[in-house]
C-alpha positions as CSV (number, residue, x, y, z in Angstrom):
1,X,7.3,3.1,-10.8
2,X,10.8,2.6,-9.5
3,X,9.9,4.3,-6.2
4,X,7.7,1.3,-5.4
5,X,10.7,-0.9,-4.9
6,X,12.6,1.6,-2.8
7,X,9.9,2.6,-0.4
8,X,9.2,0.7,2.8
9,X,6.1,2.6,3.9
10,X,3.4,4.1,1.7
11,X,1.0,6.9,2.4
12,X,-2.7,6.0,2.0
13,X,-3.0,8.2,-1.1
14,X,0.0,6.4,-2.7
15,X,-1.7,3.0,-1.9
16,X,-4.9,4.3,-3.5
17,X,-3.1,5.3,-6.6
18,X,-1.3,1.9,-6.9
19,X,-4.4,-0.1,-6.3
20,X,-6.7,2.2,-8.3
21,X,-8.9,2.8,-5.3
22,X,-10.2,5.9,-3.5
23,X,-8.3,7.2,-0.5
24,X,-11.5,6.6,1.5
25,X,-11.5,2.9,0.6
26,X,-7.8,2.6,1.6
27,X,-8.6,4.1,5.0
28,X,-11.6,1.8,5.4
29,X,-9.5,-1.2,4.6
30,X,-6.9,-0.1,7.2
31,X,-9.7,0.4,9.8
32,X,-11.3,-2.9,9.1
33,X,-8.0,-4.8,9.3
34,X,-8.0,-5.9,5.6
35,X,-4.9,-3.8,5.0
36,X,-2.4,-3.7,7.9
37,X,-1.2,-0.2,8.5
38,X,1.0,1.4,11.1
39,X,0.8,4.7,12.9
40,X,3.8,6.3,14.6
41,X,2.6,8.5,17.3
42,X,0.2,11.1,16.1
43,X,1.5,10.9,12.5
44,X,-0.8,9.8,9.7
45,X,-1.2,6.1,8.7
46,X,1.4,4.3,6.7
47,X,1.1,1.0,4.9
48,X,4.2,-1.3,5.0
49,X,5.4,-2.7,1.7
50,X,4.9,-6.2,3.1
51,X,1.2,-5.5,3.5
52,X,0.9,-4.4,-0.1
53,X,2.8,-7.4,-1.4
54,X,0.5,-9.7,0.6
55,X,-2.6,-8.0,-0.9
56,X,-1.4,-7.6,-4.4
57,X,2.0,-9.3,-5.2
58,X,1.9,-8.4,-9.0
59,X,2.6,-4.7,-8.2
60,X,6.1,-5.6,-7.0
61,X,6.7,-8.5,-9.3
62,X,5.1,-7.6,-12.6
63,X,4.9,-10.5,-15.2
64,X,7.7,-10.4,-17.7
65,X,7.0,-10.7,-21.4
66,X,9.0,-13.5,-23.1
């Protein structure tokens, strides 16, 4: 999961895998405004890392075992 910390923009299928959701649900969340996404021209949707952190911070900062 090292790629998570390096990427700035995620494809909807990557977001679906990270959040254990369907791709359709991710697109619905983007459309409804629950998950901010960006579109650059006619290219497909991308979800910024900041949007994922706001939605689910434990993905980027997993709890450490002491």
